[in-house]
Structure formats: C-alpha cells, structure tokens
N, C-alpha and C positions, 0 to 999 in steps of 0.2 A: 393572542399571545399566550404562551404557556407559563406555568409557575417557574420553570427553570429560566426562561427568558426574562421574566420580571425580576427574579432574584439577581440575575447577571446585571441587569440595568441598575439595580439598587446597590451594586458594589460586590456582589458575590456572597458565597457562604463564608462564615468564620471557621476557624479550625475546630470549634466545638459543635458545629451544626450537624444535626442528624439529617443528612441529605435525602434520606428516603422517608422522612416524616414531616409532612406539611399539613396545615389546617387552613381552610379558606372560610372566612366569614363573609356572607353575601346577604345584602338587604334586598328583598323583593316584596313589593306591595306592602310597604311599611312593616314588614316582618323580617327578623334576622334568622338566617339559616347558617348552621355551622356544620362542616363536613371534612372528612379526610381527603387529601389530594395526593396525587403522584406528581413527579416532575413534569409529566406530559399533560396534566390537567389544564384545560383552558380557563383563563381568568377573564372576568368582565370588568368594565369600568365601575369603580366604587368598591371592588373586592378588597378585603384585607387578608394578607397572607402571613401566617405565623409559622416559623420553623423551630422545631424542638431542639434542645441542646442535649448533648451527651457528655458526661463527665469522665467516663472511663472507656 
C-alpha cells in the first residue's frame, strides 16, 4: 500500500494538507526511524504517516 492509498482510506487530504510533504515513522527492531516520503512510498504495518499543513 502506498502513502496515497493509506491517506485515501483514512478519508483523504484536508484543504490545508501539503500533498507533496509526508513523513513516515517506522519502528524496526525496537528502534524508531523517521523519514520523508512521497505519495508513492510504500507503507508497512505499524507505520505512522504525518502530512504537513500549509497555511498560505
């Protein structure tokens, strides 16, 4: 599943969402890793996706 698919399942982007700016937090081997993601980035079970907001 991609970031875009996961966001769509969760209800889609809000009008303030920066659709080109996502961050995935992934836990591996009892460690947390954080990295930038594109809409096509694959997500894994347990990942947390954060989408930035734009105000202007």
